[in-house]
Structure formats: structure tokens, C-alpha cells
C-alpha positions in Angstrom: 70.8 117.9 144.2 71.1 114.2 143.7 70.2 113.1 140.1 67.7 110.3 139.7 69.0 106.9 140.2 68.6 104.4 137.3 68.2 101.4 139.5 67.3 101.1 143.2 67.0 98.0 145.5 64.2 98.4 148.0 64.7 96.0 150.9 61.8 95.6 153.4 63.3 94.4 156.7 60.6 95.5 159.1 59.1 92.2 160.1 59.0 91.0 163.7 59.7 87.3 162.8 57.2 85.7 165.2 57.5 82.4 163.4 61.2 82.2 164.1 60.6 82.2 167.8 63.7 84.2 168.5 64.3 87.2 170.8 66.0 89.0 168.0 64.2 90.0 164.8 64.9 87.5 162.1 66.7 89.9 159.8 69.5 90.3 162.4 69.9 86.6 163.2 73.4 85.2 162.6 73.8 83.2 159.4 77.2 81.5 159.5 78.8 84.6 161.3 76.9 87.4 159.4 73.4 88.8 160.0 70.9 87.6 157.4 70.0 91.1 156.2 73.7 92.0 155.8 74.2 89.1 153.5 71.1 90.3 151.5 72.4 93.8 151.2 75.8 92.6 150.2 74.4 91.0 147.0 73.0 94.4 145.9 76.1 96.3 147.1 78.3 94.2 144.9 76.2 94.4 141.8 77.3 96.8 139.2 73.7 97.1 138.1 72.4 98.7 141.3 72.9 102.4 141.9 71.3 102.8 145.4 69.7 100.8 148.2 66.8 101.8 150.4 66.3 99.8 153.6 63.0 99.7 155.5 63.1 98.8 159.2 61.0 99.4 162.3 61.5 103.0 163.3 63.1 102.1 166.7 65.6 99.8 164.9 67.0 102.5 162.5 69.9 103.5 164.8 70.9 99.8 165.3 70.6 99.0 161.6 72.8 102.0 160.8 75.5 101.2 163.3 75.6 97.4 163.3 74.7 96.7 159.7 75.3 99.6 157.3 78.3 101.2 159.1 79.9 98.0 160.4 79.9 96.3 157.0 80.7 99.5 155.2 77.9 99.5 152.7 78.3 102.5 150.5 75.2 102.1 148.4 72.7 102.3 151.2 71.2 105.7 150.6 68.5 105.7 153.3 67.0 103.7 156.1 63.2 104.3 156.1 60.7 103.7 158.9 58.4 100.8 158.2 54.7 100.4 158.7 52.6 98.0 160.6 52.5 95.6 157.6 54.8 94.8 154.7 52.6 96.6 152.1 52.8 99.9 154.1 56.5 99.4 154.6 57.1 99.1 150.8 54.9 102.3 150.2 57.0 104.2 152.8 60.1 103.1 151.0 58.7 104.2 147.6 57.6 107.5 149.0 61.1 108.1 150.4 62.8 107.4 147.1 60.4 109.4 145.0 62.6 112.6 144.9 65.5 110.5 143.7 63.8 108.7 140.8 62.5 109.3 137.3 59.4 107.5 136.0 61.6 104.8 134.4 63.8 104.2 137.4 63.8 100.4 138.0 63.0 99.3 141.5 63.8 95.8 142.7 61.8 95.0 145.8 63.5 92.2 147.7 62.9 90.5 151.1 65.5 91.4 153.6 65.6 87.7 154.8 66.1 86.2 151.3 69.9 86.3 151.0 70.4 83.8 148.2 69.5 85.8 145.2 72.1 85.9 142.4 73.6 88.5 140.2 71.8 86.9 137.2 68.5 87.4 139.0 69.3 91.1 139.5 70.5 91.7 135.9 67.7 89.7 134.3 65.0 91.3 136.4 66.2 94.8 135.5 66.3 94.1 131.7 62.9 92.5 131.8 61.3 95.3 133.8 62.2 97.7 131.0 59.9 95.9 128.6 57.1 94.5 131.0 54.9 96.0 133.6 56.6 93.9 136.2 58.9 90.9 136.7 58.7 88.3 139.4 61.3 85.7 140.2 59.6 82.4 140.8 60.0 78.7 140.7 57.5 75.9 139.6 55.9 74.2 142.6 57.1 70.7 143.3 54.1 69.4 145.3 50.5 68.9 144.5 48.5 71.9 145.8 45.0 71.6 147.3 42.4 74.4 147.6 40.8 73.9 151.0 37.8 75.5 152.8 37.1 74.6 156.5 39.4 71.6 156.3 37.7 70.1 153.2 39.5 69.9 149.8 37.6 71.9 147.2 39.8 71.5 144.2 43.2 70.4 142.9 44.6 73.0 140.4 46.9 71.6 137.8 50.5 71.7 139.1 52.1 72.7 135.8 50.3 76.1 136.0 51.4 76.9 139.5 54.6 78.9 140.4 55.9 79.9 143.8 56.6 83.6 143.9 59.9 84.8 145.3 61.7 88.1 145.2 63.1 90.3 143.7 59.9 91.6 142.2 60.9 94.4 139.8 59.1 97.3 138.3 59.5 100.8 136.9 59.0 103.3 139.6 56.0 105.1 138.2 54.2 101.8 137.7 54.7 100.3 141.2 54.4 103.6 143.1 51.0 104.3 141.4 49.8 100.8 142.1 50.7 101.1 145.8 49.1 104.6 146.1 45.9 103.2 144.4 45.8 100.2 146.8 46.2 102.5 149.8 43.4 104.7 148.7 41.1 101.7 148.2 42.2 99.9 151.4 43.2 97.0 149.2 45.7 94.6 150.8 47.8 91.8 149.4 50.9 89.7 150.2 53.2 90.7 147.3 53.8 93.7 145.1 53.0 92.0 141.8 49.4 91.5 142.9 49.0 95.3 142.8 50.1 95.4 139.2 47.8 92.4 138.4 44.9 94.3 140.1 45.3 97.2 137.8 45.4 95.1 134.6 49.1 95.1 134.1 51.1 92.1 132.8 53.8 90.6 135.0 56.5 88.4 133.5 57.7 85.3 135.3 61.5 85.0 135.6 62.6 81.5 136.6 64.6 81.6 139.8 66.3 79.0 142.0 64.8 76.8 144.8 67.6 77.9 147.1 66.4 81.5 147.0 64.5 80.9 150.2 62.9 83.3 152.6 64.2 82.6 156.1 61.2 82.7 158.4 61.4 79.6 160.6 64.1 77.7 162.5 64.0 75.1 159.8 64.7 77.7 157.1 67.8 78.8 159.1 69.2 75.3 159.2 68.6 74.9 155.5 70.3 78.3 154.8 73.4 77.3 156.8 73.6 74.0 154.8 73.5 76.0 151.5 76.3 78.3 152.7 78.4 75.4 153.9 78.0 73.5 150.6 79.0 76.7 148.7 82.1 77.0 150.8 83.0 73.3 150.2 82.6 73.9 146.4 84.9 76.9 146.5 87.5 75.0 148.5 87.5 72.2 146.0 87.9 74.6 143.1 90.9 76.2 144.7 92.8 72.9 144.8 92.0 71.7 141.3 
């Protein structure tokens, strides 16, 4: 019998990546010599604050993910690879259902996009600590551009920029809270694009944790170019530090 984990990273990586225009699903694309999803997993693998990792992939990709990602990179914290659903929300619920026997109500779950490899250890640590005192925590950054609300090509309004934040991941919750919110949404056939929306729907309060602009989600060819530039710049900084 495996005791309940205190902290779990849930990584949905079941998307087809149609916007990337590649023959390979985006999570397996090469990013400076390493698949994107492997770089993402590695951040949680190396964190002393994470007890276990649950991956969610398309059912027919589970053997590939096990062999070419988990086994090849020797990830020891990956507890399970779970079959995803037809959309992200269902994939997350599948992951939560799979981890249910290995949690307590206060187990902290960090839900993080498989193609967002630039999260930091500070984001992980701060998300966990804040999730223990709030209904949920979302890493986000203030928007830089003016946002327009548009209907049928016509601008309807311009919300004040200082009140707008761009949501990222990880989005972090206690297990009982997020699992209950997902089950309720499934019962009501309510759909949304991020997990925090389900907590907001039930009246919960979600705390914003300021993230970093480089914590991008890689979904287009342009994103991949930008991600490569981030990594190359990091390598140059490390090289300069070694010779100081």
C-alpha cells in the first residue's frame, strides 16, 4: 500500500498540437536536443518539494512516452502515465481520478502544461505554500498590451490593462478542492480552458502568484524559436559565470 503523497505534479500532455503544424505532437518536439515534455518533467523531477508526477497522454502514446521519455531520461518520480480525454479538461479529470487512491484531501496538486518547460523552482515552492492557505493559486503575469473585447469584428470595450493578467501554469490546489470542482463541472457539462475557472465557478478564491514572461506555452513554430533563444541565452550566462 502506497501512502498518500503530499505533493503531486499533474502534467497534461495529450494535445495534438495542430497549431504547431508538425507531424510529431508538440510535446515530443526537440528543444535544443531534448523533447519539450522531458524538459518540463525534469523541473518537477529535480524539485525536493514534489513527491510524485502523473503524466496524461493520448492512450496510444503511453508506450512511446514510457520508453522514450520516462525510461530514457530515467525519471524516477513519474508514478503513472494516464490516458487522456478528447479535451484538456477531461484529461485533467482522468489524471485526478487516477491519483485519487494515492492522496489525502490536503494533498497539493500542481497542474502544469506539458509544453511549458520554463517554470522555476521558486514557482513550484511558492505555489505549494500558497495553495495550503488559499482555494487555489495561479501563476500569471500582467498583460503588456492593450486588450480589446470584440464581437463580430467590432470593438465593444477596452478593459483597464492594470486589472488584466495572463494566466500561466502551474495552477495549484488541494486535491479535494480541485477534484470536487472537476467532478461538478463534468456533471453539469460545464467546460472551461483552465482549472482555476472551475474553482471560481464554485465561489472559491484563487490567489495570483506573479510568474515570469519567459514561462511560455510552446504551441506555435514562433514559440519554439523563442524557447530556443531562451535556452541559448541561459547557456551563455552559465558559460560567462564559469569563467569569472
